[in-house]
N, C-alpha and C positions, 0 to 999 in steps of 0.2 A: 684492485688488489685481490690476491688469491684467498679464497675462503679458508684454506687450511693453515694459513699463517697465524701465529699468535701475535697480538699487538699490545702496545702500551700507549696510553694517552700522554703526549709530551707537552701539549699546550692547549689551552682553551682560549679561543678568540671570540669575544662578544660579537654577536650578529643580530641586528635589530633589537627587539626588546627581551624576548624570552627564549632565544635560541643561542646556540654556540657552534662554532666550527671546531670539530675535533680533529686534530692532526695525529696520525698514527704512524709508527715505524715498527718494523719487525724487531723483536727482542728475543734473545736466546733465553730459554726457560731455565737454564742452569746458572749462568754467570750474570744474567740480566743486563747484558751489554747489547747495544744496537749494532749488530753485525749480520753479515750475510748468513742465512740459515741453510744448513744442509738438509737434504731429504733423509731424515733420521729414522733408523729402525727403532721400534719399541722393544721387541725381543730381537737380540742380535742375529744376524744372518746365519752364522755358523750353526745355530740350533735348528735351522730349516734344512740343513744339508741332506739329512736322511730321508726327506720327504719328496725330493725331486725324482722324476722318472728319467728314462733315457733320452727324452727330448728336452730335459731341463725345465719341466713344468711340474707344478704340484697342484693339488686340489684344495680350493678354498670353499668350504661349505657355508653358503649364505642364504639358502632357500630361494635363490633367484636363478633365472635361466631355465632351459627346458630340462635340466637334470638336477636342479637345485644346488649347483655349484659352478664355479668358474675357475679356469686355469690361471695360475699366477707364476711369474718368473722370478719374483723377488718377494721376500717377506714384507709384511705391512709396514709402511713408512709414512712419515709426515714431516713437514718442515718445522723443526722445533729447536734445534741446537746449532751453535756455530761450529766451525771446524776445530777450534781449540778445545771445546768441550767434548766434541765427538772423540778426539784423540785422548782426552782425559778419561772418558768412560772406557775406551779400549785398553789403555795402558794399565790402569789401576784396578779395573773390575772384570772386563771381558777376557783379557789374556789369562789372568789367574784362574778364572772359572773354567775356561777352555782347557787349561792344563790339568786342573784338578778333577774335572768331571768328564769332559769329552774325550780327552786323550787317555787318561788313566783308567776310565771305565770302572769306578770303584764298586758298583753294584753287580751282584751275580746275574748272569743272563744266559739261560732262563733263571727266574727267581721263584723259589718255592713260596707258596702262599701260607705255609705253616711255620715260617720262621721270621725272626726279627734280625736284621743285619745291621751292624754298626759300621759307620763310615767315619774316618777322621780327616778333617780338612783344616785349612787355615781359617780360623774363626773370622777375622776381620775382613779379608778380601772376599771370602765366600758369602758372608752375610751382606756385605755392601753390594755385591753383584745383584742379589735378589731385591734389595731395597732400591737399587737404581732402576731395575725393570718396573717395580711398582711406581716409582716416581715418574718415570716416562709415561706409563699408562695413565697416571693421574693428570698430567698436563696435556695429554692428547685429547683432541676433540673428536676422534674417530669413533664410529658406533661400536667397533670391536671392544673398546675399552670404556664404554659409557657407564658401566657399573662402578667404576672407580671414582669416587668423589671424596677427596682427602681432606677438604676443609683446612683447618689450621695445621694439620699434619703434613701438608704439602711443603710448607716452609720449613718445618722441623726436619723433614727428610732431606730437603735441599741443603740445609746446613750440615747435616751429618755427612752427606755425600761430598760436599766441598771440603770438609775438614778430614775426610777419610776416617770418620769416627763411627764404628759400628754400634756403639752403645753396649750396654750389658744385656744379659739374656732377657731381662724383663722389658726392655725397650724394643718394640717391634720384633718379637720372636718369630723365627722362621721354622715352619713344620712342613714335612713332606712325606708322601707315600708313593711307592712305585706303582705304575699302572701297567698291567701285564695282560697278554692275550689269554682268553679263557681256556684255550686248549694247549697251547705250547708253553705258556708261562713266560714268553719272551716280552721284553720291555717294548712298550708302544711309543714311538717317537713323534707324538702329535704336539703341535703348538696350538693352544686353544685361545678362545676369547677370555676376557677377564670375568670373574664371578665375584659376587658379594654374598657373604653368609654371616652367621653369628655363632660364636662358640663361647659358652659360659657367660652369655650376656654381652660379649664384646664383638665389635665388628671385625670381620676378617675378609681378606681378599685372596683369591686363588687364581692361578694360571698353570696350564700344563706346558712343560718343555723339558727336554733332556730326559724323557722317560719317566718323569715324576710330576705329580700334581703338587705344586708348592703353595703353601698358605702362609700369610703373614697377619698376625693380630695387630690391628691398628686401634689403639686405645690409649687414653691418658691414665688408665689404671692397670694394675697387674692382672694378667690372665694366667693364674697359677697352674691350672690344669693343662692349659695349652703349652706352657713352658716346659712341663715335664717331658714332653716328647719332641721338644724343639732343639735346634742347634745349641750346643752348650759352649761355655767359654773356653774349654779345652779343645774345641774343634770336633768333639764327638757328636754324632747325630744318628738316631735309630731310624730304620726304615722297615716297613712291612709292605706287603704287596696286596693290591686290590685289582680284581678283574676289570677289564676295560668296560664290560657291559654293566658294571655296577656304578660307574662314574657318571654323574649327572650331565656334565657337559658333552660327553660322548653319546649318551642316550638321546640328548636333544638333537645332536647332529644326525644321528641315525634315523630318528623320527622325521626330521626334515626331508631327508632323502627318500624315505619310504612314501611320504605323503605326496611329494612332487612326482614320483615315478609311477604312481598308480594309474 
């Protein structure tokens, strides 16, 4: 059986004295049904669109190979979800985010680093999109998302997603800042690996996509300072800009390339 499939023990059959035969079947990580699994994107494919060159390849920086990167023709995927749940993600979270963020382009581009820009979105679908990406990263076993260890929050997020319940501002607040080029101030369309950090003593997870580094506070207690700059119930969310060479995930990638190409 493929290593990248997720499995569930469905039966223990005693074998000899202290052993058991464990029988496994693939299980969809959202609906928990035993169904054929799709090769699922963690970050939706449309967020990689601006990264492809004229040969339909993009650069994946991993510190491997003679240049420290390898070409990809598709965003990072893993067998995690059934066809029905893939369509559920697409219809209720991905399509609304694509319309509100990718097509409408609400952030100024270029984006002055000296201003705060407010965006208004649909609170429920916009927040649930980000929670769905975090959930997908949490159930993935790929190294790109190894920093995400959700523990009991994994099931809580799964229930919110299944019920299309975004929770209030205090529950998994979503914060973001635009990442811009240090000379042109244009948005940088990078898709990054997952990061883990702490803010106000609370665990937070971050990923870059759509020109923004998005952070979600994952805690059983309120993160009041984090909430003040997060997506609000009325759909308003403030953004400021940070230069790409001040963002840790990009600095790491840059160091990787420099070290390999010496």
